[in-house]
C-alpha positions, 0 to 999 in steps of 0.5 A: 460174400458174408459181412465177416468175409468183407470185413477181413478182405478190407482189413488186408491193405495190398501193398502190391497189385497183380493179376495174381492178387485180383484173381484171389480177390474174385475168387472169394467174391465170385467163387471159381474163375474157369469159364466166368464172364465178365464185363468191365465198366470202362472209363479209360482212367487209370484205375479201370484201365489197371483192372482191364489189364490184369483181367486180360492177362487172367483171360487166358489162364482161366479161360475167362469171357471179357469185354468192357463197356464205356459210358459217354454221357456227352457232359464235357467236350474231352467225352468223345477223346476219352471214348476213343482212347478207351476203345484203343487201350482196349483194342491193345489189350484184345478186348472188345469195348463198347461205347454206350451213349447215355445223356444225363438230365438232373432232376430237381434238387439233383447234382449233375454228378449224382444223376450221371452216377445213376444213369451209368449205373442203369446203362451197364446193368441193362447191357449186362448178359444173363450170367455175367459179372459187371466188375468196378474198379473202385478201390481202397482210396475211392472207399476211404473218400466214400466214407468221409463224405458220407461222414461230413454228410451226417449219414448214418450206418447205411451211408457209412457201409459205403460201396459193397464189395459185392452187390448181386452181379457187380463187384468191386475187386479192388476195395483193398487195394490203393490207388498208387498200387494200380498206378505202379502196375500201369507203369510196369506195363507201360499202359497209358490212361486218360485224365478226366477234365473234371477231376481237377474240378475242386468245386465238387466236394469228392475232388476237393476232399481228394485234392486238399483234404486226404493228403494233410490226413494221410501225412499224419496217418499213413493207414488212413485208407485201410483204417476207413476201410475197416470201418466201412466193412463193420458199418456194412455188417451193422446194416445187414443186422438192421436189414434182417430186423426191418425185414421181419417188421415190414412183413407185419406192416405191409398193404400190398406195396404200401405201409400201414400207419397203425403199424409205424406208429406201434413202433419205437422211433428208432424201429420206425425210422429203420423200417421207413428207410428199409422200406423205400430202399426195397421200392428202388428209390433214394432215400431221405435225408434225416430232416424228411425221414424224421418228417415222415416219422412224425408229423405225416404219421401223426396227421389226421386220416383225411389230411393226405400229407405228403413228403417229397425229395429228389426222385422219390415221393411218400403221400399218406392216404388214410392208414396207408403210406404210399412211396412212388418215384417223384416225377414231373407230371406235366411232361413224363412222355420224356421218359423211356419208351417215349413215342412220337405219338405220346409226344404229341398227345403230351403236347396237345394235352398241355395246350388245350387240356384235352386230346382228340380222338378219332377212336373208331379210325385208330382205336389205341391213344397214348396218354401223356403220362405213358398210359394207354387208352384203347377200344377193343373189339369184344362180343360180349363187351357193354359198348355198342359200336354203331352208339359210339361217336366218331370222334371224341376228346379226351381230358384230364382233371385239373389239381383244383377239381376243373376239367378244362371247361367240361362238365363235372357233376357228382357222377364224375366226383363219385366214379373218379373215387372208384376209378382211382381211390387215391386222390392224387392219382384222379388226375391221370384217370382220362375223361372222354367226352364228345362235345361237353357230355361225358361219355367214360371214366377210364374203363370203370364207367361208361354213360347208359346211351353207348350201351344201346342194344343194336339188333343182330350186332353182337359182333359190333360189341366192343370194351374200352380198356385203360391201362395206367402209366408207369409209377401209377 
């Protein structure tokens, strides 16, 4: 859908809601409906129930394939009851509804609501099938709230564009439909819905705006929601033009996943800010607030090449190393094993590493070691490998360099410093490089260096040679 099409759709505020209205909107967003496959993000509330019911009414006429997903975050006592009600209503409409349990853990400086939204979208996308559209039930009033909240936060064009009607396989077909029309449709159909108890908590900014501020504004400006929808569509159009400009500048400034400091310095401030936002967004990281963006575009770029400044905000970290900016997820380094893909072996390694500063490894009997950051160290048979298996001690320990340069009481020295620079050119990544020891003797640094004593030739033992491989953890 083009930005101008989105603007036209937002300007046509619907006075009623029906399956026919929904079909027209879906066809504009996704093309022909016959045989299309849809998955509805179904909370059990009024908005998503109206969407589910209307889609069920369209199913036979257009031969749609339809199902629903209900995400249970277990954040409130009513969660289980809401899941049961969602399944019951979906069953009444003859729609299969799967309940997905997705617990939420807010990161540093992140609100539980924002964390829940991130987890919810990830859970929905992960279960979307190939060729399937994901339908969300946000409506005209939701869009108005989003625009006002972004305006109160001092957001720019990206924020004011609020929620797009289409983003990849995600569709929001109700953005031109006021909530009162959805409620009237449910009453005509005599369909039940559940109210989320958290919606009455006015400590949450969106609830306060919905319950206290918007009724006052609507009393004076009845067309408020439609007008804010038009503003969002115009902001989305401007955002598209800015993205095209940033994409052209990114091609000249990008060095692999990094950005060249020299290229950023040559840009005027407005283009520099636009490119930084676009680059961070392309790295699938949350955008910084204005203060942090100005810090990136100013002091970080002006710093000495050897200063290695960094700026972090919830979910993201940008570092400068020499002439490059690197952006990575901002993960707690002490306990990354709690992420997806966690295993008992990795959790055990993480606990041991935190408790002793090193991991014990019987590498001849168990040649694969999972590291605390999600990486793997493995001793592989290799007829042309540099290591002679008979020369290896039976058991070793694996340690990591600390931020102060020490290695859990182990020997360091020039060899370690020099080889660490080879294994991890960026200084902030050197603490993740596994260091293999026997007693206090350094045997290997990742897979980039090994002690000469491990390579001694054993006559007739070509089949007993091996190689050490290190696979870095996620985000390394």
